[in-house]
N, C-alpha and C positions, 0 to 999 in steps of 0.2 A: 717480190714486189719492190719496185725501185723508189718508193716514197721516202723522202728524206726524213730522218728522225724515227723511223719505225721499222718493223712492228715491235711492240713491247716484248721483251724476253719472257718466256713461259714462267720462269722462276720468279721474276719480278712481279709478273701479273698475279701469280698465286699468292704472294705475300700481300700485295696491294688489295686484292679481293678479300683476303682474310681480314685485313684491317678495316675495310669498308663495312663488312658484316651485312651484306644485302639479304633481305628477307622477302618471301613471296608477298606480292602486293605493293612492293616499294616502287617509287618513282625516283629515277636516278639520272643525273646529268653526267655526260662524259665530255669534258671541255678539252678541246684539242684532240679530237678522236682519232686523227691520223688514219691508219689502215682499217680501223673499225674492230680490231681484234678484241680490245677490252670491252667495247660496247656489246659485241656479240656474246662474250662470256657473261657479262652482267645480265643480258636479256634472258638467259636460261633460268634465272631466279626472279628477277624483277618483273613487275607488271608492265612498266613503260620505261624506255631509255631514250633520253634526248641527246643525240650525238651532234656535237658542234665543232666545226673547224672553219677557219677563214680561207683555207686553200681549196679551190674547186677540185684539184686532183685528189686531195685527201677525201673529200666527200664522195667523189666517184668511186674511189677504191673502197671506202667504208660501205657504201651502198652495195657494191658487188660482193663484199665479204658477208654482209647480212643476208643477201639473196641466196648465196651459196649455202649458208647455214640455216636458211628458213626462218630467220629471226624477223618476224613480222611486227614485233612490238618495239622496234627502233624507229624513231623519228629523226630526220636529218635537218640540220640548219647550217647553211653556208654563210659565213660572215663572222663578225666579231662577237664573241660570247657576251660582252658587256651590253650589246644591243638586244640579245635574245633572252638572257637570264631573267630580267624583270617580268617577262610575260609568261614564264613557266609556272609561276605559283609556287606552292610549297613542295619541297623535295625531301626525300628521306635520306639521300646520300649523294655525294658528288665525287667524281674522279677527275683530277686535273692532270693531263699528260702534256699540255702545251703551256708555255710560260708567258705568252703575250699578255700584257696588262695584268699581271698576276695580282698585285695588291687590290686593284679594282674588282677583279673577278672574285677574290676571296671576300671582299666587303659585301658583294652581292650575295654570295653563297652563304655567308654567315647569317644573313637575315632570312634565308629561305630553307636551309637544310636543317632537318630535325635530328639527324643522326651524325654520321661522320663525313668528313671531307678528307680525301687523300690526294696529295700532290706527289708526282714523281718528278725528280729533278736529276739531271746529269751534270749540270753546271753548278759550281760553288755559289755563284751569284744568285741563281734561282733558289738554291737551298736556303741561303741567307734571307732572301726576300720572302720566301714562304714562311719560315720560322718567325721572322720579325712581324710580318703581317698577322699571323695567327696569334702571336703573343699580344700584339696591340688590340686585337679583337677579343682576347681572353678565351680563346678556344684551343690553343696549342696543347697537344697531349704528348707527342714524342716524335723524334726523327730516328729513322733506321737506316744504317749504311749497309747496303747489300752488295756483296762482291760474289759474282758467279764465275766459275771456271769450268770449262768443258774439256772432256778427254779428247786427245788428238794423238795420232800415231807419230812415233819418232824412232828411227833406227830399229824397227822391229818391235818396239815397246810402246808404252803408253805414257803420255805426259798430260799435263793440264794447261790449257791456254786460257788466260783470264780475259773476261769481257769487261768493258768499262764499268766501273761501279755506278750504282744508282742509289739516290737518297729518296726514301719514302717518308714524307712528312704527313703526320696525322693530326687532324683537328677534330674536336668533338663539339659540335654546335648545339647539341641537346642531349637528352638521355639516349644512350645507345645500348 
C-alpha cells in the first residue's frame, strides 16, 4: 500500500494494543487511521471502532482493509477528528496514529475516554506535544521508545536493519 505514513509496523501495533488494553464491548476511536490496520486489529476485540482520517485516500484504503478482514464493526469518518470526536459520546479507549491538531484532539479525548489513550509518534515534536498535552491534562502515564530491527541477508549471512524508532505515549483518562 502506498499510503504515506503507514501502515503501522506489527511490533509497534502489538505494544500499542497491549497498552490500550481493549476489552470485549469497548467503543474505541482510531484517530488518523491511515491504512486501517490498527482499526481492524482493534475491531477483533472491541464492539465498535470509529476510524477517522482527514485524507480521502486513507479512508478508501482503510475501508478496503476492513472489508478484506470482514470487520463490520468499524465506522469511518473522513475529515478532521476535532469535528467528529464530540459526537461520538463516551469511549473506552483511543489510539492516535496521526498528529494533526494533537493538543486539541487530546483535550477532546480526555473528556470522553474512560480507559487509555495511546499516541504513536515518529517525530520528536509530536512526542513532546503528546507528553506536554497529557501532563497538562493530568493523564500522562508513560512514554515508550520502541526500536525494531529486522533480519536481512548480507554476504551469505544475516544482519539486522533498523526501522525508524517509534514513541508510544500512554495516557490514562480513567480507571483501566
